[in-house]
N, C-alpha and C positions, 0 to 999 in steps of 0.2 A: 504493500500499500504506499501511497505517497504521504511522507510525514505531514502531521497536521499541527500547525502552530498553536501554542499555549500562551495567549497574550496577557493572562492575569491569573492569579490564583491566591487562595487564602485558607486558613484553617485556624479553628480555636477548639483546644482540647485542654485536658488538665495541666498541660505545660504552659498555658497562657493563651493570649489572643495574638494571632498573626505570625508572620514569618520570623521577625526578630526573636520573639519569645521562644520559638521553637529551635531556632538555630543556636541561641544561647545555651539552651538545655542539652541539646545534643552534644555542643562543644564541652560543657561542663560535666555531663554524666549525671545531671539532675533529674530525678523521676518526679512525675506529677501525682504518682499514687500515694494515698494516705489511708491510714485506719480512721474511719469516720462514720458518723451516723447519718444515714439518708433516710428521710421520713421516719417511718416506724421499723425499718430494718433492724433486726438483732442479730444477724449472721456475723460471725467473726471473719472479716475479710478486708482486703484492701479495694479502694474504689478510686477510680480516675474521674473526679467531679470537676466540671468547669466552674470556675469561681468567678463571682462579680458579674454574671451575665443576666441578672434578673430584670431585663428591660421590659417596660410596660408596652403592651400592644393596645393602643387606645384609637379612638376615632373610627375612620374607615376600617381600621385593622382589627378592631376589638373582637369580632366575632371569630378571629383566628386564635384567640389567646389560649395558649397552653405552653407547658414547659418546652415542648419540641420546637414550636414555631418561635418562641422567645430566643431559643439557641440559635435558630436559623437566622433570625434577624441580627442577633449579636455577631454571627460570623460574616454576615453580608457586609456589616459596617467596618470591616478590617482591610488594611492593605490597599486602600484606594479601589476596592472592587467594584463598588457602586459607579464610580466615575469611569472605569473601564467598560462596564456593561452600557453606560450612557453613550460613550464614543462608538460602541459597537452598533447601537441603534441608529446613531446618526449616519453611520456607513451603510447599514443594510435595511433599516426600517425594522420596527418592533414585530410585525407580522412574519419576518423571515428568521427570527431567532427562536430556537427551540429551548426547551427545559427538560432536563433528564435528571432526576433525583432518586438516590437510593436511601432505604430505610427499612429496618426490620420490625421495629415496634411503633413507629408514628407517635401518637399522643396517648399511649396506654396510660402514663401516669395521670392524665387528666380524667380518664375514665376510672381509674382507681379512686381518685378523690370523689367523683360523682357517686360511685357505688357506696362509699363510707357515708355519703350525705343523703342516701335515699330515705324516702319518707317510712317511718317506722311501722305505720299501719297498712299502707298499700304497696310498699317497696318500689314506688315509683321513683325514677331518677329525678334529680333537682332540675327546675326549669333552665338554669344556666348551662346545663350539659347538652350540647348538640354535636351529635356524632360525626356529620359530614365534614365540618371544617376542623376538627381536632383528632379524633381517633381513626378515621378513614385513612387507609394507606395512601391514597392518591393526595390527600390534603396537603401534605408538605410541598409536593411538586406544584400543586395549585396555589398554595401561598406564595412560593418563590416567584412563579410566573405573574402573579397578580401584583406582588410587591415591586417587582421589576418593570411592570408594565410591557411584559412580552406576550406576543400573540401567536407565536409559532407552535408547532406540535409540542405537547407537554406530556411527560410520562413519569410514573413512579415504578421503580424496580424494586422488588422485595424478594430476594433470593437469599435471605439470611445474610451471612458474613461477606459475601461476594458482591452485595447489592450495588455499593457505590464505586466498585471497579467496573462493573459491567456497563455503567452508564456511559463510560467512555467509548465502549465498542458500539453501543446503541447509538450514540450521537454521531459517532464517525459514519455509521451506515445511512443515517438519516441525511447527513450532509452530502455523502457520496450519491444518494439517490435523488437529490434535488428537493427534499422535502423541507429543508431550511438552509440557510447560508452560513449560519454560526450556531453555537450552541452553549448555554450554560449547564454545566454538569456538576454534580456534588452529591452529598450525603449528610443526613442528620439522624442521629439516635441520641435519646436522652435516657438518663437513668430512670427506672422504674422498679416496683417491687416484683411485678410478674417476671421480669427478667432475671433478677437476682435469685428469687426462690425457684424459678424454673430451672435455671442452671445448677443451682444447689442441689435440686431434686435428682439431677443427672450425676451428682458427685463430681462436678467439674469446678465449683469455685474453691479456691484454695484459701486457707487461712494464713498462708505465706504470701509475701509479695511475689508477683509473677516472675518466675525464672526460666525463660525459654531455654531449651536444650540443656538445661542442668540435670545432673545425675540424680538430684533429689527433687526435681519438679513434681507438682502434684496438681496443678490445675491453673485457672484463669484468674485475672483480676478485671473486673468489669469496669469499663469507662464509657463516658459520653463524649460527643464531638460534634461539630458542624464544619463543613468545608465546601469549597467551590472552586471550579476552574472555568475559564472561558476559552473555548475552542473556536478559532477563526481563521479560515484558510487564507484570508487576505490580510492577516495583521503581521506585524514585524515582531520581533522577539527572538530570543535566543534558545527557547525550550520548545521541544516537539513530542508529541505522542507519535512513536515510531511504528508500533504495531500492537496487536492483541490476540490472545487466545482465549477460547471459551470451550470447556468440555463438561461432561457429566459423568460422575463415577457409575451410577446406577448399581450402587453397592449396598448401602444401608442408609437409614433415615437420619441417623446421628453420628455414625462412625465413618471415618475415612477408610478408603481402600488401603490395607496395611502396606500393600507393595507400591502405593503411590502411582498407578499407572494412569488414572485420569489426570492427576496433577502434572505428570510428566508429559502428557499429550497436550495439556493446556500451554506449557511452556514452549513446546516444539512448535505448536502453532502460532504463538507469539513470535518466535524467531523467524518462522517461515514468512509470515506476513510482513515482516520488516526486511525480509531478504538478508539476514544476519546469521553468522555462525556462533555457536556458544563462546568461542574464545574471544569474541569481540565484546562481551558484556563484562563491565568492571565490577558490579556489585549486584547482589540479589537481596532485596528486602523480603524477608521470608513471612508467610503468614504467622508462623511461630507462636501458637497459642500459649505454650507452657504446659500443655497436657501431654502425658506420655505417648499416647496413640498419635496424635496429630504431628508433633515434632519428628517422631520416628518416621512416619510415612512420608513427610515432606522431605526429610533427609534423603530417603532412598530415591524420591523422585528427581530431587536436584542432582544427586550423584549420577543417575542413570542418563541425565541430559548433559550435564556439565563437568562430570568427574569431581574430584575433590579439591580442586585448586582454586575455584572462583570464590572470592570472599563473599560472605553472606551473614546476615544477622536478622534477629527480630527486634523490633522497636516497641514491642507491646510492654516491655519493662518500663518504658517512659510513660506512656498514655493508657496503658491497660487495653483490654479488648473493646473497641468501641462498636462491635457488632455490624449493624447496617452502615455505619460510617467509616469502618476500618479500612475500605477501599480508598476513600478519599484522603483519610489521614495519612496512610502509608504511600499514597501517590504523591502528595505534597512533601512529605519527607524525602521521598526519592528525588523530587526535583531540588529540594534544599541540597541533598548530597552532591548534585551536579553543580548547583550554583557556588557551593561552598568547598568544592574539592574534598570532601569529608566522608570517610566510611564510618559510620556509627557502630560501636561495639554492641554486643547483646547485653544490654543493661541486667544486673542482677544475676547473670550466669557465673557461678563462683567455681564450679567444677564440671566441665563439659562431660556430658554422657558419653562413654567410649563407644557406645553402640551407634551414635550419631557420627558419620563419617564426612558429612559436610564441613567445608572450611568456616566454622563459626568464629567470628571476631570477638576476641575477648579483651580488646583494647582499640580504641578509636585510632584511625589511620588517615593522615593527610596525604592525598595523593590525587592527580588529575583524575577527574570522573567524567567520561564522555556518555557512557549508556548504562542505564539501571533496568533491571527487571523487578516488578512489584508482583508478589503473589497474594491472592485473596480467595480462600476456600470457604465454603459455606456448608451447612447442614444439607443432607440430601445429596451431597457429592457435587455441589454446584462450584465449578472451578473457573477462576478468571486470572490470566497473567497479562500484565501490561508492560510495555517497553517504552522507556522515556530516554531522550537523549538531547544533545546540543545540536543546533542548526549546523549543518555542513558549511 
């Protein structure tokens, strides 16, 4: 495929708001994960909470008000993203810009609050709760499109933890098909009790901080985040989407194929779409959840495609697993590694599991970075690999 320019991007996570906060944390090795109380959660766990984002949605935006859309609004206001979109509108027209947003839980926390406030006699939900603009999976894509005043095709993608990686592929296809001339892509997922207790019921939430590829790893730390990128074939800029690959394991509803065959196929498809060889990739941002099964399967997949030399790491020790937003968070981190010529270590990995043969970075490395592969793998075996690079 022809490289697609990325003219603007931003992210807000537990590391802070925008490029600078994330670059500083990556350089310093500072995690955003904390032991904290969220709502009525009583689980012993580490969380990646976005701080100081409780912006109010008022006036014409009031009916969208929920934690997820507040986080989306907060993220949209970072790194000059709104100005970049406005410039894109002047270039193409609002009707020719698409919106593709990934999420896994949308506004579930808003529904949890409504459920607790239901009428004790009739069990009716409170009048202030309206499903369509808050809980509906499409609501976050609809909110972003309305907030930015965009009238092109608008899609929400919900494929668990690959959601906001797959938006890049969907937008690329829409632009190639002529459905739009440019696209805002991104993902938003916010903390909620359903996620915390749901993953805990699967015995996946660790009382320890997330330790990807560690010999003593025992689960995930859940986080929240919002992030966006602007894809515009006619824009200037030094960053590009070079290729993508999408596959499905068809193996199990919540466990990965232990041999990593679907993940490997996704990475090979990304390389093929970019017309690149494995040796041309400088760094792999792993999905790297910190669970025993996922890290082992991904290592096998990586080694089957790249061998054991390509540097790689998981950045979930910084942000936590942001679920439906993981794809955009790790895409932005991949872009930051290119812009800052920095390969981040696998934070909190103290003793690498000897069964993992992939070249896990245990220390940051400063080196020229031209091309990065970012993996996002979701429940049900939904795999997406994205290739990013500098303009030739």
